[in-house]
C-alpha positions as CSV (number, residue, x, y, z in Angstrom):
1,M,13.8,11.3,8.4
2,R,15.3,12.2,5.5
3,I,14.8,11.4,1.3
4,I,17.2,12.8,-1.2
5,V,16.3,12.0,-4.8
6,E,18.9,13.0,-7.4
7,S,18.3,13.4,-11.5
8,P,20.9,14.2,-13.7
9,G,21.0,18.1,-14.9
10,E,18.7,18.8,-12.7
11,N,18.3,20.0,-8.7
12,T,18.4,18.1,-6.0
13,I,15.2,17.5,-3.9
14,N,16.3,17.3,0.5
15,I,12.9,16.1,2.4
16,A,13.2,16.6,5.9
17,V,10.9,15.1,8.1
18,P,10.9,14.8,11.7
19,N,11.1,10.8,12.9
20,W,8.4,11.9,15.8
21,I,6.6,12.9,12.8
22,V,6.7,9.6,11.0
23,F,7.2,7.6,14.3
24,N,4.3,8.0,16.3
25,R,0.8,6.6,18.2
26,I,-1.1,7.9,16.4
27,I,0.7,6.9,12.8
28,A,0.7,3.2,14.3
29,L,-2.8,3.5,15.1
30,V,-3.9,4.3,11.1
31,S,-0.7,2.2,9.8
32,A,-2.8,-0.9,11.9
33,T,-6.2,0.5,10.4
34,V,-4.9,-0.3,7.2
35,I,-3.4,-2.6,7.3
36,K,-6.2,-4.8,8.7
37,K,-8.6,-3.6,6.3
38,H,-6.1,-4.7,3.2
39,A,-5.4,-8.0,5.0
40,D,-8.5,-9.1,5.2
41,N,-9.4,-8.5,1.4
42,E,-6.2,-10.6,1.0
43,S,-4.0,-13.1,1.7
44,W,-1.7,-11.4,3.9
45,E,-0.6,-13.4,6.5
46,I,1.3,-10.6,8.4
47,K,-0.8,-8.4,10.7
48,L,0.7,-6.2,12.3
49,S,-2.1,-3.9,15.5
50,A,-1.5,-0.5,16.8
51,S,0.3,-2.0,19.6
52,Q,3.2,-4.1,17.4
53,L,3.6,-0.9,15.2
54,T,4.4,0.6,18.5
55,K,7.2,-1.3,19.6
56,L,8.5,-1.5,15.9
57,F,8.5,2.5,15.8
58,R,10.2,2.5,19.5
59,A,12.3,0.3,18.4
60,I,14.1,2.1,14.9
61,R,14.0,5.1,17.0
62,R,16.0,3.3,18.9
63,A,18.4,2.3,16.6
64,K,18.0,5.7,15.2
65,R,19.8,6.8,18.4
66,R,22.7,4.3,18.9
67,H,23.6,3.9,15.3
68,G,23.0,7.6,13.5
69,K,22.8,7.9,10.2
70,L,20.8,4.8,9.1
71,E,20.3,4.1,5.5
72,L,16.2,2.3,5.1
73,V,16.7,2.6,0.6
74,S,19.0,3.8,-1.8
75,V,18.2,3.2,-5.8
76,E,19.5,4.1,-8.7
77,S,18.2,4.3,-12.0
78,S,19.9,2.9,-15.8
79,D,19.3,7.0,-16.6
80,G,21.0,8.4,-13.6
81,E,18.7,8.9,-11.5
82,K,19.5,8.0,-7.4
83,V,16.6,8.0,-4.3
84,Q,17.8,7.2,-0.5
85,I,15.6,7.6,2.3
86,L,18.4,7.9,5.9
87,L,17.2,7.5,8.7
């Protein structure tokens, strides 16, 4: 995963994070715990378990292998700042 932040007149910030750090079982377990905690307090219709998140992460890794670079987020502000998150 790569996070790119571009500001006009400033240096571009490039952060590379390996996908195996972001999409693994431990993160799925922690994410499921956080989702469960906040879903109980609010009226969320979607509740994801750790096993469902693990399957989702596996599908994301497969899509990355199959399709190469995938752009998850691309945002540009009115003053010219750009943020991109690439898988």
